[in-house]
N, C-alpha and C positions, 0 to 999 in steps of 0.2 A: 188415470195410468199416474203414478208418480214416479219422479227420479231421484236419485242421491248423486251426490257428485262430492267428492272428498277436497277440499280445500285449504292449504298449508301455505301459513302466513306468519311473519317473525311472531314471537310472542307478545310483545309490544307492541303490534297495529292491533289488540284484541280491543283495548281502549277506544280505540275510533269507530271500528266497525260494530260492537255493541253499545258505545255511547253510553257507557259507564265505567265508575272510578275503582270498581273491582269487575273481576271475571273469576266464575268458577264452571267446574265441569257440568254438564247438563243444559247449563241457562241457553237461551233461546231467544231469537229475535226475528220479528218480520221485517223482510228486506223487500224494496220495492220490486217489480214484474212478478209478483205472486211468490216468491222466494220464501224460505223459512232457513234460520243459520243456527244451529246447534253447535255447542263447545263439547268436542269429544273429551276422551280421556286425560286425564289430568295424573301426574304431573306432565310436561310439554316436553317432548324428547329434544334434545341435545345431539348436534351433529359435530364431529369432527372434535380439531382442538385448534386452540390460538385465536386469534381475533378475524377470523375469515368472515365472510358472509355462510360459509359452512358449521361454524361454530355456535351460530346464532340460536337460541331457543325455541322450538317450531310449536307451533299449537297446528290442531286439525280441528276443522269444522266441518260438519256435515250440511251441505248445501242440499235441501230440498225443494222440488218445483213439482206443484201441481198440474193439471191441466192447463191450456190457456197460458202458457210461460211465455214470458216479455225479456229473453235472456239478454237482448240490450241495453235493457232499465237495468237491470239487478248490474249487469258486468260495469256499465258507467258509474254507478252509485258504488261499489266496490272499489273502483280505480279510484275515486275521490276519495273516499274514504283513507286507502294507502297511503296516496299522494299527500295528504293533510297529517299524516304522520311524521313529525321534524326527524324522530331517528332517521327512518327510511330514507328522508332526503339526505340526512348528514351522513348515512353511512353507505349512500348511492347504491343503494338496493334495487335492484332492476328487476327481478325475478322471483315469485312466487311459484308453488306447484299446486297442480291441478290433477287430480287423480294420477299422483305420481310424477307426473311431466312437467318439467321445468316450463313455465310461459312468463314471458316478457308482462312486465306492468303497464298493460296499456288497454283501454277499452276493448278494442279489437281484439288483441292478445287472450285476454280473459273471455270475452264473447266467443271467441273461434274454439277454445279448450272444454269448454262447456256446452256448446252446442254439441261438439264431437261425442263428448262424454257421454251424453244424452242419448244420442242418434247408436253409439255401439250397447247401449244398454236397455236399449227398444228394440234392440234385434231379437 
């Protein structure tokens, strides 16, 4: 059984996550823990107005896990990718959204949100 989770991150973080100089809709990437990321629709959503975290262009990725999922491994990997992004550090961004819920950018926060999303989907 496969599970799919929506992960929303600032658009500029995609370059680290996909380890690419360009990103486009439908682009995929295998990730640690048996995960697969696919970049969802483009253009990205822009929320709010002004220069706040809510006004950042947001990109949606579809995160798929097969059986034998290693959520902690993937969560640590995603955390490292986000932490490596200079803009995220400079703007003091502390949260992303997973299945439309704000989550602290920590390995534990990401892991907990993904695990809860998978459990809900499999019920």
